[in-house]
N, C-alpha and C positions, 0 to 999 in steps of 0.2 A: 504494499500500499504506500502510495506517495503522499507525503504530508507537506502542505504548503506552509512555509515559515514566513513570518513577517520580518522586517529589516532588523529589528533588535534581536530576534531569535537567530537570524543568519550570522550576525556578528558574534553572538555567543557560541554558536556552533563552530565557527571559524577558529575562535580562540581555543576551544576545547580540542579541536582536531590538531592544531599546532602542538598543543601539549602532548597529545597522544603520539605525534611523530617524534617528538624529542624523547619521550620515554621509551619509544620502540627502538631506538638506536642501540646497538649492541655495546658500544663503548660508553661506559659510564662518564657522565659529564663531571667536571671538577666541582660543580655546585648543583643543587637541585634545579630542575627546569622551572621556569616561571609558572606559578600556579594561576588559577582562574577564580575570581570572586564574582558571582552572578547575583545581582540584586534587582529588586523591583517589587511591585505590588503582587498580592496573592493571585494565583491562577494564570500566571503568565508563562508557564511551561519550563520554569527553571530546573525543577527536579527532574522532569522528563528529559530535558537536554542532557543534564548531568548523567543520568542513568543510561541513556542511549549510548553515550560515548564510553562510560565505565564498562558496560556489558561487552563492548568490543575489544577491551584491553585485556584479553584472556592471558596474554604472555607476560603481563606486568603484575608483580605481587602488589595487591591493592586491598584496601579496606574501606567499605562504604558504611557509614554510620549516621544515625540521627543524633543531633546535638544532645537531646535529652538522654539518650542511651549512653553516649560517651561520657557525660557528666556522672552517670551512675557507676561507671568503671573506667576511670580516666587513665588507661595504660595503652600505649601504642604497641600493636603486635610487632614482633621482631621480623626484619627482613622486608617490610613493605617499602615500596617506592612511591606509592600514591595513596593519599588519604582524602576521601570524599565526605564532606560534611553536609548534611541536609538541615535546613532551618537554623542557620547560624544566628544566634541572637545573644545579647548580653543585657541583663536588667539589674544586676547587683554587682557590688564591688568585688566579691569573692570570685565571681565568674570572670571578671575583667583581669584579675591577678592570674587566674588559671589559664585564660586564653594567652596572656603574655608568655607564660612559661611553656605552654604547648607549642606556640609558634617558634620559640627559641629552640625547642627540641627538634621539631621538624626540620628547621634550618640546619642544625648540627648534624642530623642523620641524613640530610639531603633527600628529604621526602617532599614531593610536590603535593600541594594542597589545592583541592577544588571545594568551593563552598557555595551554597545558596542561602540567600537571606532576603528578608523584606526591607532591610536597612542598608543604606550606603555605609561604607566603613565609618565615616564621620558621624553617622546616626546612631551607632551602637552606644549603649548606656546613656539614653538621652536625658536622664535626670541631670540638670545643670549643676547640682550640688556635688555630684560624683563623677561627672563626665571626664574630668582630668585623669582619672584612674585608668581609663581605657585608651588614652592617647598613645602610650607606647605600643600597644597591640595595633592600633590603627596605622602607625608608622611602619610596623612590621608587615601588615597586609599591603599597604601601598608599595613597600619595597620589594616584596617577593611574589606578588600576584598581579595579574592583569584584571583591573576592575571593569566590569561590563554591565551596563544598565539594561535590564530587560524589562521594559515597561510599556505601557499602552493601555488603551481603554477596554480591552477585551479580557474577560475572565474566562479562560478556556474550559475551566471546570464546569462552568454553567452552560457554555456553548455546546460542549459535547460530553455530557455525563455518560458514565459507563455503568452497565448493570452487572458488575462483578466486583469481588473483593469488598473494600470499603464502600464503594459506590452502589452495592446491592442492598445497602441498608435503607431504612425508612424513617420518616418523622411522622408521628401519630399525634393528633390533637383531638380530644383531650388525652392527657397523658397517664390515665389510670392503667393499672395491670389488666383490667377486664377489656378496655378498649384496645390495648396492644394485643391481647390474646385473640380478639375477634379479627384484628387486622392481619395477624400472622397465621390465622386459622389454626391456633394452638390452644392448649388448655391453660386456663388462668391459674397461676400458682396458688396453692392452698397453704395453710399453716404447716401441714405435714411435709410440704416441699422444702421448707426452710432448711438451709445448710450453713454451718459455721466453717468458714474456710480459714486455714492457718496461713498467714502471709507474712513472711519475714519476721516471725516471732510474735505476731499479733493476730487477734481474731477479727474476722470480717464477715458480716452477715450477708448471705446471698438469698434472694427470694426463692430461687430454684436452680438446680444444676441438672441439665439434661444432656448427658454425654459431654460434648465439647461446647455446648451452649450454656451460658450462665445468665441469669436474671438478677438485676440489682434494683433497689430503690435508690433514687438520687441522694437522699439523706445519708444513707449508709456509705455510698461510694464517694460523695463530693462534699458533704457538710462535715462529716467526721474527718479527722486528719489523716487522709490517705495520700501517699506520695506518688510521684512519677515512678519511682523504683518499684512500688507495690504494683502499679498498673503493668509495668514491664514484666514483673514476676508472674502475674496472672495470665499474661498472654502465652505463656508456655503451656498452660493447661486448657485454655479456652480460646476457640477460634471464631465464636459468634457471640455477640454481646447484646443484651437487652437492658436498657435503663429507663425506668418509668418514674413518673412523678417530678419531672423537671418544672420548677415553678418560675414565675416572674423573677428575674435576678434581683430586683429591688426588694423582694420579700425574704431573701435568704441571707446567709452570712456573707461577709466581704470576700472570704477566701473561696467559697464554693464555685463561683463562675470560673475562676482560674483552674480549679481542679478539673472541672468539666473540659475546659480548653486543653489541659494537659492530657486528659484521656483521649480526646479527639486526635491530638497530635500523634499519640502512641498508636492508636488503632489505624489511623490513616497511613502511618509509616509502615506498620506491619501488614497493611492491606486486608484488615479484618472487618467484616460487616458490623455496623452499629445500628441498632434499632432504638430510636429515641422517642420516648413518650413525653410530650410537653403540654403543660397545663395552659400555655398561651402559644400563640403562633410564633413562628421564627422571626417575623418582622418585629413583633412586640419584644422578644428577647433582645434583638439587635438595638432596639430603641431604649432599653433600660439605662438608667444612670449608672448602675453598677455593672462594670464590664471587666473581662479578663484583659491582661496585657495582649497586645497584638490581636485585637478583636477581628480585624479584617481577614486575617488568616483563618481564624476559627469559623467565621460565618461563611467564608468562601468554601471551606470544606463541608460544613453542614449543608450548604446549598446543593452539594451532590446528592444528599439524601432527600432534600426537598424536591429536586428535579425528578428523582426516581419515584417519589411518592405521589407526584402531582396527579397522575391519571389513575392511581390505584387505591390510595388511602386518603382520608380526610386530613388536611393539613392546616385548616383554620376554622375557627368556630363561626 
């Protein structure tokens, strides 16, 4: 299948191909080849472009990792020559310090880095009180990577949704377990279906476990202090996720929308279906005052579920 690229995507693909050619040379260069930093608004095809080239570099020892996952186990595998980071972002000082050390290590080991981000390098750690902490990392990015803006008005996730993996999930409104069960033509979880899962030394309540499908209430999964590392751990056991009872963000805790956004990131990266039961429509969630960090990315990804649900399931009251 031939894919028509827009001009920004063409420039990004050219940069990635040049990097691939440099890495494909048999003779090791005296320093790591220039990496590539792709940035722009969500849904512009940055991850798709990176993965397209990454999949072709079969002879180059490489590691492709989501930034969330890397932070949970920040050790570079031995022998790699290419590190691909998806969803590169920095929102706290600790991550900025870590990023600086990581880039110094990749330079020392002559590892080329490819990263996708919704932020220009200078936009990382945007809080003006702390932004100075990320400036050494910004200088390292500018010095070792070609920065390519992949921007434009089209969110390709919404233009061409796919009915597989993460994109095979749905959004159901209202968000009750009974409404979700009707939509999925499944049985509503009963009290006897409740399971207590042991996740990284702590108990987490699931409404039901059906093989590799797991049902959660939003309160248990996002209001309670559940971390990205917990979500990553759970994806080892469950390949289909159902989350019901998502309220108006303004009626829940400050941290809960961010935890939902983290879950969306993890499941999108793992390409696992998410069926989300919302008490309000997606547009109402997006319009709430209380939002996660990087809400555009979250709602672009949830838009995949909305597009898939549009002709099959109720999505607004």
